[in-house]
C-alpha positions in Angstrom: 22.5 1.7 1.0 22.3 4.5 3.4 19.9 4.6 6.4 18.0 7.6 5.0 16.8 5.4 2.1 15.4 2.8 4.4 13.7 5.4 6.6 12.1 6.8 3.5 11.0 3.3 2.3 9.5 2.5 5.8 7.5 5.7 5.7 6.3 4.9 2.2 5.3 1.4 3.1 3.4 2.5 6.2 1.3 5.2 4.5 -1.4 2.9 3.2 -2.0 0.8 6.4 -1.9 3.9 8.6 -4.3 5.8 6.4 -6.7 2.8 6.5 -6.6 2.8 10.3 -7.0 6.5 10.7 -9.8 6.9 8.1 -11.4 3.7 9.4 -11.5 5.1 12.9 -12.9 8.4 11.6 -15.5 6.8 9.4 -16.6 4.5 12.2 -16.8 7.2 14.8 -18.3 10.0 12.7 -19.2 9.5 9.1 -19.6 12.6 6.8 -22.9 14.3 8.0 -24.5 14.6 4.6 -24.5 12.4 1.6 -22.1 14.0 -0.9 -20.2 13.1 -4.1 -16.9 14.6 -2.9 -15.8 12.7 0.2 -16.7 9.4 1.8 -17.5 5.9 0.7 -19.5 6.7 -2.4 -21.3 3.9 -4.1 -24.8 4.0 -5.7 -26.2 1.9 -2.8 -24.5 3.8 0.0 -25.8 7.1 -1.3 -29.5 5.9 -1.4 -30.4 7.5 1.9 -28.9 8.7 5.1 -29.3 5.3 6.9 -27.4 3.4 4.2 -24.8 6.2 4.1 -24.2 6.0 7.9 -24.2 2.2 7.9 -21.8 2.0 4.9 -19.3 4.3 6.7 -19.6 2.4 10.0 -19.0 -0.9 8.3 -16.2 0.4 6.1 -14.5 1.9 9.2 -14.6 -1.5 11.0 -13.3 -3.3 7.9 -10.5 -0.8 7.3 -9.4 -1.0 10.9 -9.6 -4.8 10.9 -7.5 -5.0 7.7 -5.2 -2.1 8.3 -3.7 -3.5 11.5 -2.5 -6.8 10.0 -1.3 -5.0 6.8 0.7 -2.7 9.1 2.5 -5.6 10.8 3.1 -7.4 7.5 4.6 -4.2 6.0 6.9 -3.7 8.9 7.9 -7.3 8.8 8.7 -7.1 5.1 10.8 -4.0 5.7 12.6 -5.8 8.6 13.6 -8.7 6.4 14.7 -6.5 3.5 16.6 -3.9 5.6 20.1 -3.6 4.3 19.9 -6.5 1.9 20.4 -4.4 -1.2 17.0 -5.3 -2.6 13.4 -4.4 -1.9 10.7 -7.1 -1.6 8.2 -6.6 -4.4 4.8 -7.9 -3.3 3.3 -7.0 -6.7 5.9 -8.9 -8.7 7.5 -5.9 -10.3 10.9 -7.3 -11.3 12.9 -4.1 -11.8 12.5 -3.2 -8.1 14.2 -6.4 -7.1 17.5 -5.9 -8.8 20.3 -3.4 -8.5 23.0 -3.4 -11.2 26.5 -2.1 -11.2 28.1 -0.2 -14.1 30.0 -3.4 -15.0 26.8 -5.4 -15.7 26.1 -5.6 -19.4 22.7 -5.0 -20.9 22.4 -8.7 -21.7 23.1 -9.6 -18.0 20.5 -7.1 -16.8 17.9 -8.3 -19.3 18.5 -11.9 -18.4 18.1 -11.2 -14.7 14.9 -9.3 -15.3 13.5 -12.0 -17.5 13.7 -9.9 -20.7 14.9 -11.7 -23.8 15.5 -10.4 -27.3 13.0 -11.5 -29.9 14.9 -12.9 -32.9 
């Protein structure tokens, strides 16, 4: 695998935790000024009045920062262990992302590795 692929994968893996940290900081510091249905933490309860809107965004901001930082380190750690190994760790359990096949592999070999079996 070339290094460009791993840089791309690292960027893709870091998008979610970095977005959580950035938006969490923004929501905690300055929530959207007015209650709206386009942007922000929009639930029936958070949109009841301005006080609940502000509290919901402050709390969400704290929570996203608190969760985003550990997810960031776990993501980098997962990429560190899978770097150059020829496979990508699949947290969600998506089998096709764990295996790379060569042209020599038969369809039966690929299906067996992926846990797919023909129904008689």
